[in-house]
C-alpha positions in Angstrom: -5.3 7.4 -3.1 -7.4 4.3 -3.2 -7.0 2.5 -6.5 -9.9 0.0 -6.2 -13.6 0.0 -5.5 -13.8 -3.7 -4.8 -11.0 -5.6 -3.0 -10.6 -9.4 -3.3 -12.6 -11.4 -0.8 -10.6 -12.1 2.3 -7.8 -9.7 1.4 -6.1 -7.1 3.5 -6.1 -4.4 0.9 -6.4 -1.0 2.6 -5.9 -2.4 6.1 -2.5 -0.8 6.4 -3.3 2.3 4.4 -4.3 3.2 0.9 -0.7 3.5 -0.3 0.8 0.6 1.7 3.5 -1.5 0.0 4.5 -3.8 2.9 1.4 -5.8 3.7 1.7 -7.9 6.8 5.4 -7.0 7.2 3.8 -4.0 8.9 3.2 -6.4 11.8 6.9 -6.5 12.4 6.5 -3.7 15.0 9.0 -2.6 17.6 7.1 -4.7 20.2 7.3 -7.7 18.0 11.1 -7.2 17.4 11.6 -6.8 21.2 9.8 -10.0 21.8 12.0 -11.7 19.2 15.1 -10.4 20.9 14.0 -12.0 24.1 14.2 -15.4 22.4 18.0 -15.0 22.3 19.4 -17.0 25.2 22.7 -18.6 24.0 23.9 -16.0 21.5 24.4 -18.8 18.8 24.0 -17.7 15.2 22.8 -19.9 12.3 23.2 -19.0 8.6 19.9 -19.9 6.8 21.2 -19.5 3.2 22.2 -22.1 0.7 25.4 -21.3 -1.3 23.9 -19.2 -4.0 25.1 -21.5 -6.8 22.6 -24.1 -5.6 20.4 -25.8 -6.7 22.7 -26.0 -9.8 21.8 -25.7 -13.5 18.3 -24.6 -14.4 16.3 -27.8 -13.7 14.1 -26.4 -11.0 13.1 -23.2 -12.8 14.1 -23.2 -16.5 14.3 -19.4 -16.7 16.7 -19.1 -13.7 20.4 -19.8 -13.7 23.3 -19.9 -11.3 25.2 -16.6 -10.7 28.0 -15.8 -13.2 30.9 -14.2 -11.4 33.6 -12.4 -13.4 36.5 -10.0 -12.6 35.9 -6.4 -13.3 38.0 -4.4 -15.9 39.6 -1.0 -15.5 38.8 1.7 -18.1 42.0 0.7 -19.8 40.8 -2.9 -20.2 43.1 -4.4 -17.6 41.4 -7.2 -15.6 41.2 -6.2 -11.9 42.0 -9.6 -10.3 45.4 -10.3 -8.7 46.1 -6.9 -10.1 49.4 -5.4 -8.9 49.1 -1.6 -8.3 52.8 -1.4 -9.3 51.6 -1.4 -12.9 50.4 2.2 -12.2 53.2 3.2 -9.8 56.4 1.1 -9.2 56.3 2.2 -5.5 52.9 0.6 -4.8 52.7 -2.9 -3.2 48.9 -3.4 -3.2 47.3 -6.2 -5.1 43.6 -5.8 -5.9 40.8 -8.4 -6.7 37.4 -7.0 -7.8 34.3 -8.9 -9.0 31.1 -8.4 -10.9 28.1 -10.8 -10.9 25.2 -11.5 -13.2 22.6 -12.6 -10.7 19.2 -14.2 -11.1 17.4 -12.8 -8.2 15.2 -15.8 -7.4 17.6 -18.6 -8.2 18.6 -19.8 -4.7 17.7 -18.7 -1.2 15.3 -15.8 -1.8 12.5 -13.5 -0.8 9.4 -13.0 -3.0 8.2 -9.4 -2.9 4.5 -8.6 -3.2 5.2 -7.6 -6.8 6.2 -11.2 -7.7 2.7 -12.5 -8.3 -0.4 -10.5 -9.1 -3.7 -11.4 -10.7 -6.1 -10.4 -13.4 -8.8 -8.9 -11.3 -11.6 -6.3 -11.8 -10.6 -3.9 -9.0 -12.4 -0.8 -10.4 -15.7 -2.5 -11.0 -15.9 -1.8 -14.8 -16.5 -5.4 -15.7 -13.0 -5.9 -17.1 -10.2 -7.6 -15.3 -6.9 -5.9 -15.4 -3.4 -6.7 -14.0 -3.4 -5.9 -10.3 -1.0 -6.5 -7.4 -1.4 -6.3 -3.7 -3.4 -3.3 -2.4 -4.6 -2.5 -6.0 -1.2 -1.4 -7.4 -1.5 -1.7 -11.2 0.5 -3.6 -13.8 1.9 -1.3 -16.5 1.8 1.7 -14.1 3.2 0.6 -10.8 4.9 -2.6 -11.9 6.2 -2.0 -15.3 7.8 -4.4 -17.7 9.1 -3.9 -21.3 6.1 -5.7 -23.0 2.3 -5.8 -22.8 0.5 -9.1 -23.4 -2.7 -9.2 -25.4 -5.6 -11.5 -24.9 -4.2 -13.9 -27.5 -0.8 -14.1 -25.9 0.8 -11.7 -28.3 3.6 -9.4 -26.8 3.9 -5.8 -27.7 7.1 -3.9 -26.8 5.9 -0.9 -24.7 9.0 0.7 -23.3 11.9 0.2 -20.9 11.8 -2.2 -18.1 11.2 -0.1 -15.0 10.4 -3.0 -12.7 8.5 -2.8 -9.4 8.1 1.0 -8.8 5.8 -0.1 -6.0 6.0 -3.3 -3.8 9.6 -4.1 -4.7 12.1 -5.8 -2.4 13.8 -2.5 -1.8 10.7 -1.7 0.4 11.3 -4.9 2.4 15.0 -4.1 2.8 14.2 -0.6 4.2 11.8 -2.3 6.6 14.5 -4.6 7.8 12.6 -7.9 7.9 13.5 -8.7 11.5 11.2 -10.5 14.0 10.4 -13.7 15.7 10.9 -16.9 13.7 8.8 -20.0 14.5 10.0 -23.4 13.2 7.7 -26.2 12.2 9.3 -29.6 11.4 7.3 -31.2 8.5 10.1 -33.6 7.7 9.5 -35.3 11.1 6.0 -36.3 10.0 6.4 -36.8 6.2 10.0 -37.6 5.5 11.0 -37.3 1.9 7.6 -38.5 0.6 5.8 -36.0 -1.7 3.1 -34.7 0.7 0.6 -32.0 0.2 0.2 -30.4 3.6 -3.1 -28.9 4.4 -4.6 -27.4 7.5 -4.9 -30.7 9.5 -1.3 -31.8 8.7 0.1 -28.4 9.6 -1.8 -28.2 12.9 -0.5 -31.7 13.7 3.1 -30.6 13.1 2.6 -27.4 15.1 1.2 -29.3 18.1 3.9 -31.9 18.0 6.6 -29.3 18.1 5.0 -27.3 20.8 5.0 -24.3 18.4 2.7 -21.3 19.1 2.1 -18.8 16.3 1.2 -15.2 17.1 0.5 -12.2 14.9 3.7 -10.9 13.3 5.6 -14.2 13.5 7.7 -15.4 10.6 6.8 -19.1 10.1 9.5 -21.4 8.9 8.8 -24.9 7.4 11.5 -27.5 7.5 10.9 -30.2 4.9 14.4 -31.6 4.1 14.3 -30.4 0.5 17.4 -28.2 0.8 19.3 -31.2 2.2 18.6 -33.1 -1.0 19.9 -30.2 -3.0 23.1 -30.2 -1.1 23.5 -33.9 -1.5 23.1 -33.5 -5.3 26.1 -31.1 -5.3 24.8 -28.6 -8.0 23.7 -31.5 -10.3 20.0 -31.7 -9.4 17.7 -34.6 -10.5 14.7 -32.6 -11.6 12.3 -35.5 -11.5 13.3 -36.4 -7.9 13.1 -32.8 -6.7 9.7 -32.2 -8.2 8.3 -35.3 -6.6 9.7 -35.3 -3.1 9.3 -33.7 0.3 6.4 -31.8 1.9 4.7 -28.8 0.3 1.8 -26.7 1.4 -1.5 -27.4 -0.3 -2.6 -24.1 -1.8 -6.0 -25.5 -2.7 -6.9 -26.2 1.0 -9.3 -23.4 1.9 -9.0 -24.1 5.6 -5.2 -23.7 5.4 -5.6 -20.4 3.5 -8.1 -19.2 6.2 -5.6 -20.1 8.9 -2.8 -18.1 7.2 -5.2 -15.2 7.0 -6.4 -15.5 10.6 -3.1 -16.3 12.2 -1.5 -13.0 11.4 1.8 -14.5 10.3 4.0 -11.8 8.6 5.8 -14.2 6.3 5.8 -17.9 5.2 9.2 -19.4 4.7 10.3 -22.9 3.6 13.4 -24.8 2.5 11.6 -26.1 -0.6 11.2 -24.7 -4.1 8.0 -22.6 -3.7 6.5 -23.2 -0.3 3.4 -24.6 -2.0 3.2 -27.6 -4.4 3.9 -27.0 -8.1 1.9 -28.0 -9.9 -1.0 -27.4 -7.5 -3.9 -29.8 -7.1 -6.6 -29.2 -9.8 -8.5 -26.0 -9.5 -12.2 -25.6 -9.3 -14.5 -23.3 -11.3 -14.2 -21.6 -14.6 -11.1 -19.6 -13.6 -8.5 -20.1 -10.9 -4.8 -19.4 -10.1 -2.1 -21.8 -11.0 -0.3 -20.8 -7.8 -3.1 -20.5 -5.3 -0.9 -20.0 -2.2 1.1 -17.3 -4.0 -2.1 -15.6 -5.0 -3.5 -15.8 -1.5 -0.3 -14.6 0.2 1.3 -12.1 -2.2 -1.8 -10.8 -4.0 -4.5 -10.9 -1.3 -2.9 -10.9 2.2 0.4 -9.2 1.7 2.4 -12.1 3.2 5.9 -12.4 1.7 7.2 -15.8 0.8 10.8 -17.1 1.5 11.9 -20.0 -0.6 14.9 -22.4 -0.7 16.2 -21.4 2.8 18.6 -23.7 4.6 16.9 -24.6 7.9 18.5 -27.9 8.7 21.0 -27.0 11.4 18.7 -24.6 13.1 15.8 -27.1 13.1 18.1 -29.7 14.7 19.3 -27.4 17.4 15.8 -26.2 18.2 14.5 -29.8 18.4 17.4 -30.8 20.7 16.6 -27.9 23.0 12.8 -28.3 22.9 12.4 -24.8 21.4 10.6 -23.5 18.3 11.2 -19.7 18.5 14.2 -17.6 17.6 15.3 -14.1 16.4 15.2 -13.9 12.6 17.0 -11.2 10.7 16.5 -11.4 6.9 16.6 -8.2 4.9 16.8 -8.7 1.1 19.2 -6.7 -1.1 18.1 -3.1 -1.4 17.8 -3.5 -5.1 15.4 -0.8 -6.4 12.6 -2.2 -8.6 13.4 -5.9 -8.1 10.5 -8.3 -7.5 12.6 -10.8 -5.7 16.0 -11.0 -4.0 18.7 -13.3 -2.7 18.9 -13.2 1.1 21.3 -14.5 3.7 19.0 -14.9 6.7 20.5 -15.1 10.2 18.8 -16.9 13.1 20.0 -16.2 16.6 19.0 -18.4 19.6 
């Protein structure tokens, strides 16, 4: 069932079907996966995840915190860590360790699902903007939180938190998120200077690295940001991190058109949000604070990967004059979540 009468300009709403929840991940077809597998020549594997307790503290995103890992407890209250089973039966020699974790889904190396960022948009043509997400899925119906916000910013409790009934990371997990990765080295051109990378700068980096981008590719941007996080050893300098390394310029219309025209399935970076936050000043009466997120997640259906660890892979590819690799990166199959930790694996 089509949920909109007017789709956002330049969007892919409806292109993959009226009820589509995957967006451009649909381009990760069997042929694309087979082409990605053909990039494997050495059988070497690279882990593209930071340790999930990085960046440390909550200085990058105040509402996100490191994981809290604790031992589980048995129904009788006994802690299940270095737990001798002889307590239950003197003849048993087993010793058990068992954990539980309180996990902020978008704290460290992560995927953004298409339910992560929507927009207030008049999709049904009645003259009133309502909360919509990719392909017209609706806030409060398909993506359901425990509160509804009024025009004055007031919050009314409206029921249980059901999360992303549509567009959640569980859909990405079922898809598998495997295809051909393409590396672009922005650090080579910008170092650790805070640089807003638009269309021209991205094309320069692509050409310098000999990288070709085809429909269905998963584009990875190495900026050196994750290296700084590791150097800070979970004690991040917030001012330094918010004012360093390359970020995409979400206000560059030519860059956004290239993302749309290129057919990339995903955009991935080792930095905080792929794009610069805060973005450059917007134009007009109303505009998005996260223009690249709006363009990718809300309009195009392009998932974003953030805070990936690309250093060792980028170095190896540069040394071997390559830019392509097999990328396998399913999120947790966590029903209803709008983002997820991920341990991506690159194979070359």
